[in-house]
C-alpha positions in Angstrom: 0.0 0.1 -0.1 1.3 3.4 -0.8 -0.3 6.8 0.2 -0.2 10.3 -1.3 -1.0 12.9 1.3 -2.9 15.5 -0.9 -3.3 17.9 2.1 -0.2 18.6 4.5 2.1 21.6 5.2 5.8 21.7 5.4 7.0 24.7 7.4 4.0 24.5 9.7 4.5 26.2 13.2 1.3 27.0 14.6 1.3 24.3 17.4 4.9 25.0 18.3 4.2 27.2 21.4 1.8 24.5 22.7 3.8 21.3 22.3 7.2 22.5 21.6 7.8 20.1 18.6 9.7 22.0 15.7 8.8 20.3 12.4 11.8 20.6 10.2 12.1 19.2 6.7 13.9 16.0 7.9 10.8 15.4 10.5 8.3 16.3 7.8 9.6 13.4 5.7 10.2 11.0 8.6 6.8 11.1 10.2 4.9 10.9 6.9 7.0 8.2 5.6 6.8 6.4 8.8 3.0 6.0 8.1 3.4 4.8 4.6 3.1 8.2 2.8 5.2 8.4 -0.3 4.6 11.9 -1.3 3.1 15.1 0.5 1.2 17.9 -1.3 0.1 21.3 0.0 1.1 24.9 0.7 3.5 26.6 3.1 1.8 28.2 6.2 3.1 29.6 9.4 2.4 31.8 12.1 4.2 35.0 10.4 1.6 34.9 7.6 -1.4 34.7 10.0 -4.0 37.5 9.9 -1.6 40.4 8.7 -2.8 43.7 7.3 -4.2 42.6 3.7 -1.7 44.9 1.9 1.1 42.8 3.4 0.0 39.7 1.3 1.4 41.3 -1.8 4.8 40.3 -0.4 3.9 37.4 1.7 2.2 35.4 -1.1 5.4 35.1 -3.5 7.5 34.7 -0.4 5.5 31.7 0.7 5.6 30.4 -2.9 9.3 30.7 -3.1 9.6 28.6 0.1 7.3 25.9 -1.3 9.6 25.8 -4.6 12.6 25.6 -2.4 11.2 22.8 -0.3 10.4 20.8 -3.4 14.2 21.2 -4.4 15.1 20.1 -0.8 13.0 17.1 -0.6 13.8 15.6 -3.9 10.4 14.4 -5.1 8.7 13.7 -1.9 7.1 17.0 -1.7 4.7 18.3 -4.3 4.2 22.1 -3.7 0.8 23.9 -3.5 1.0 27.9 -4.0 -1.0 30.7 -2.6 -3.0 33.2 -4.3 -5.0 36.1 -2.9 -8.1 37.9 -4.2 -7.0 41.4 -3.1 -4.1 40.9 -5.7 -5.5 39.7 -8.9 -2.7 40.4 -11.3 -0.2 39.2 -8.9 -2.0 35.9 -8.3 -2.3 35.3 -12.0 1.6 36.0 -12.4 2.1 33.4 -9.7 -0.1 30.8 -11.2 1.9 31.4 -14.5 5.1 31.1 -12.7 4.0 27.9 -10.9 3.0 26.4 -14.3 6.3 27.2 -15.8 7.9 25.4 -12.8 5.9 22.4 -13.5 3.4 23.0 -10.4 -0.2 22.0 -10.7 -1.4 22.7 -7.3 -3.0 25.7 -5.6 -3.5 25.6 -1.8 -4.5 24.5 0.5 -5.8 28.2 0.4 -6.7 29.3 4.0 -8.8 32.6 3.6 -9.5 33.0 7.3 -5.8 33.4 8.0 -5.1 35.8 5.1 -7.8 38.4 5.5 -10.4 37.2 3.1 -13.8 35.3 3.7 -15.4 34.6 0.6 -14.5 32.9 -2.7 -17.4 33.6 -5.0 -16.2 37.1 -5.6 -15.4 38.8 -9.1 -11.8 38.9 -8.0 -11.4 35.5 -6.8 -13.5 34.1 -9.6 -10.9 35.9 -12.0 -8.1 34.1 -10.4 -9.8 30.7 -10.6 -10.5 31.4 -14.3 -6.8 31.9 -14.7 -6.2 28.6 -12.6 -8.6 26.7 -14.9 -6.8 28.1 -18.1 -3.5 26.5 -16.7 -5.3 23.3 -15.7 -4.3 23.7 -12.1 -5.9 21.8 -9.1 -7.2 24.1 -6.2 -7.5 23.0 -2.9 -9.5 25.4 -0.4 -10.4 25.4 3.4 -14.2 25.6 3.8 -15.9 28.9 3.8 -19.7 29.1 4.4 -21.8 26.4 2.7 -23.5 29.2 0.5 -20.2 30.4 -0.6 -18.9 26.9 -1.4 -22.0 26.3 -3.4 -21.5 29.4 -5.6 -17.9 28.8 -6.3 -18.6 25.3 -7.1 -21.3 26.1 -9.5 -19.5 29.1 -11.0 -16.4 27.3 -12.1 -17.2 24.3 -14.3 -14.1 22.7 -15.5 -12.0 24.1 -12.5 -10.4 21.0 -10.7 -11.6 22.2 -7.2 -10.9 20.1 -4.0 -12.5 21.5 -0.9 -10.7 20.4 2.3 -11.8 18.7 5.3 -14.9 16.5 4.3 -17.7 17.2 7.1 -15.0 18.2 9.5 -16.7 21.7 9.7 -20.2 20.5 9.5 -22.5 20.3 6.2 -21.8 16.8 5.3 -24.9 16.4 3.3 -24.2 19.7 1.5 -20.6 18.5 0.8 -22.1 15.4 -0.9 -24.7 17.6 -2.7 -21.9 19.8 -4.1 -20.2 16.9 -5.5 -23.5 15.4 -6.9 -24.2 18.7 -8.7 -20.7 19.5 -9.9 -18.6 16.7 -11.5 -15.5 18.7 -11.2 -15.7 19.1 -7.5 -13.8 16.7 -4.9 -13.2 16.8 -1.2 -10.2 15.8 0.7 -10.6 13.8 3.9 -8.0 15.5 6.1 -8.4 16.4 9.8 -11.4 14.9 11.3 -14.6 14.2 9.7 -13.9 10.8 8.6 -13.5 9.6 12.3 -17.2 9.3 12.3 -18.2 5.7 11.5 -19.8 5.5 8.0 -18.7 8.9 6.6 -16.5 7.4 3.8 -19.0 4.6 3.0 -21.8 7.0 2.6 -19.8 9.5 0.6 -18.6 6.8 -1.8 -22.1 5.4 -2.1 -23.5 8.9 -3.0 -20.8 10.2 -5.3 -18.1 7.5 -5.8 -14.8 6.7 -4.6 -13.0 8.9 -7.4 -14.1 12.3 -5.6 -12.2 11.8 -2.4 -8.5 12.3 -1.8 -6.7 11.4 1.4 -5.2 14.1 3.3 -3.9 14.6 6.9 -3.3 18.4 7.6 0.1 17.2 9.1 1.5 18.6 11.3 -1.6 20.3 12.5 -3.2 16.7 12.8 -1.1 13.4 12.9 -1.6 11.0 10.0 -2.4 8.0 12.0 -6.2 8.8 12.4 -6.9 9.5 8.8 -5.2 6.4 7.8 -7.1 4.3 10.2 -10.4 5.8 9.2 -9.6 4.5 5.6 -8.7 1.2 6.7 -11.6 0.8 9.2 -14.5 1.4 6.8 -16.0 -1.2 4.8 -14.4 -0.4 1.5 -13.3 -2.4 -1.5 -9.5 -2.6 -2.2 -10.2 -0.5 -5.3 -12.0 2.2 -3.3 -9.1 2.4 -0.7 -6.5 2.7 -3.5 -8.4 5.4 -5.2 -8.6 7.3 -2.1 -5.2 6.9 -0.7 -3.4 7.6 -4.0 -5.1 7.0 -7.1 -7.2 10.1 -7.2 -4.3 12.4 -6.3 -2.0 10.8 -8.8 -4.7 11.3 -11.7 -5.4 14.9 -10.7 -2.1 16.0 -10.3 -0.6 13.9 -13.0 2.1 12.3 -10.9 4.1 9.7 -12.8 
């Protein structure tokens, strides 16, 4: 069995003051690898970028993206970077998407609006950025906003490879399933709780199919063991487990 962690964060330091565990790049690889994870995907987030004045993100966004590209170089194929964009800076965001495309990066996110001074995705500015992402065939992973906003973005961007984060972890499980049912381009990752509720994965697969769910951990915010156990616990077929654990991420991100 191999696992691709679609949703994790190298450089994450939010819980350092609480538990005192520094997650450097060596530990990032060691901890994920010890749980059978062969690749980790996601954006760089840290306390320094959290809830700053909006104007500062014009500098912060490319800085975080530079770090993601550097971590990819350091980790030699283990880490698949996800870049940041910001609706306050449409032109900058589109340039960052173009830069990522030239560098062979196909992932945007996980985007974390509440950390970066914005709350809605279905705005003209963000839709313009998503249209640019769609034109470059990027995959976009976004932290949940409101159910209404998630519905609007999902419906507004047919053809965008959109993966909402945290299936049911923030409530709205039926709405999450309905978003996928209505919009064939919409998936969810299963990171960070939600799937610890018995029957969540089985119901989701029965409703929309196993090809719409991607394994993720949100490591190091959440340890990987619980998410792996959830996939192994549920009464799934081998094909369904393989699709969730690695096949869907491999297909979306065109991993060879």
